[in-house]
C-alpha positions as a Python dict, from the first residue, in 0.01 Angstrom:
ca = {
    (1, 'M'): (0, 0, 0),
    (2, 'V'): (280, 248, 89),
    (3, 'T'): (443, 161, -243),
    (4, 'F'): (111, 283, -427),
    (5, 'V'): (68, 590, -231),
    (6, 'V'): (445, 724, -281),
    (7, 'I'): (433, 629, -680),
    (8, 'T'): (109, 791, -706),
    (9, 'I'): (231, 1086, -541),
    (10, 'A'): (537, 1088, -774),
    (11, 'V'): (307, 1053, -1071),
    (12, 'W'): (92, 1343, -952),
    (13, 'A'): (372, 1594, -915),
    (14, 'R'): (497, 1519, -1229),
    (15, 'R'): (157, 1612, -1391),
    (16, 'A'): (82, 1917, -1151),
    (17, 'R'): (276, 2241, -1119),
    (18, 'V'): (480, 2110, -830),
    (19, 'P'): (826, 2312, -796),
    (20, 'V'): (1091, 2098, -959),
    (21, 'F'): (1309, 2056, -667),
    (22, 'T'): (994, 1900, -466),
    (23, 'R'): (927, 1702, -736),
    (24, 'G'): (1279, 1560, -780),
    (25, 'W'): (1254, 1467, -416),
    (26, 'L'): (935, 1254, -489),
    (27, 'E'): (1084, 1097, -779),
    (28, 'A'): (1358, 982, -555),
    (29, 'A'): (1089, 846, -282),
    (30, 'A'): (949, 646, -576),
    (31, 'F'): (1266, 495, -688),
    (32, 'L'): (1364, 437, -333),
    (33, 'V'): (1012, 266, -266),
    (34, 'V'): (1092, 51, -573),
    (35, 'A'): (1433, -38, -465),
    (36, 'Q'): (1297, -125, -100),
    (37, 'V'): (1061, -370, -250),
    (38, 'G'): (1311, -559, -417),
    (39, 'L'): (1537, -556, -120),
    (40, 'G'): (1285, -700, 113),
    (41, 'V'): (1222, -981, -161),
    (42, 'A'): (1598, -1031, -187),
    (43, 'S'): (1609, -1041, 219),
    (44, 'V'): (1318, -1306, 222),
    (45, 'T'): (1467, -1525, -49),
    (46, 'T'): (1815, -1507, 120),
    (47, 'A'): (1706, -1653, 433),
    (48, 'L'): (1753, -1305, 592),
    (49, 'S'): (2085, -1275, 497),
    (50, 'V'): (2326, -1001, 670),
    (51, 'A'): (2391, -781, 324),
    (52, 'P'): (2029, -779, 197),
    (53, 'V'): (1861, -688, 531),
    (54, 'S'): (2124, -428, 598),
    (55, 'A'): (2070, -247, 269),
    (56, 'H'): (1693, -304, 305),
    (57, 'T'): (1712, -111, 640),
    (58, 'L'): (1959, 147, 485),
    (59, 'V'): (1713, 206, 206),
    (60, 'A'): (1449, 255, 461),
    (61, 'A'): (1593, 535, 652),
    (62, 'T'): (1699, 689, 325),
    (63, 'L'): (1327, 673, 198),
    (64, 'L'): (1192, 800, 528),
    (65, 'A'): (1449, 1111, 500),
    (66, 'T'): (1330, 1166, 144),
    (67, 'L'): (973, 1176, 214),
    (68, 'V'): (1034, 1413, 519),
    (69, 'R'): (1230, 1636, 315),
    (70, 'A'): (979, 1650, 18),
    (71, 'G'): (697, 1737, 271),
    (72, 'T'): (906, 1990, 449),
    (73, 'L'): (943, 2174, 89),
    (74, 'A'): (596, 2103, 14),
    (75, 'H'): (493, 2256, 327),
    (76, 'M'): (740, 2555, 294),
    (77, 'A'): (595, 2632, -44),
    (78, 'R'): (241, 2663, 64),
    (79, 'S'): (341, 2876, 383),
    (80, 'P'): (234, 3252, 377),
    (81, 'R'): (587, 3364, 437),
    (82, 'A'): (669, 3188, 84),
    (83, 'E'): (376, 3371, -72),
    (84, 'A'): (487, 3700, 83),
    (85, 'A'): (856, 3657, -6),
    (86, 'S'): (743, 3622, -358),
    (87, 'V'): (563, 3909, -378),
    (88, 'V'): (787, 4209, -560),
    (89, 'T'): (759, 4552, -412),
    (90, 'V'): (807, 4852, -640),
}
């Protein structure tokens, strides 16, 4: 379910007018979630061998950090301060 949500948000960001920098973080999250699924499968098929499990944990932490960063950027883009800063005074 998380895979579906992350990929759907990344596709939506591509179609909507989301800032390029935020969109890049969301696309990275979509890539990481696909890698996470692959590493999860590898972890199970190798009887929980150390290398795939460690990589699975590393990608999970990276995915979390990426989603937090994308959420923070999206929130900052919608804040009143961002709108006020974008107004040009003459």
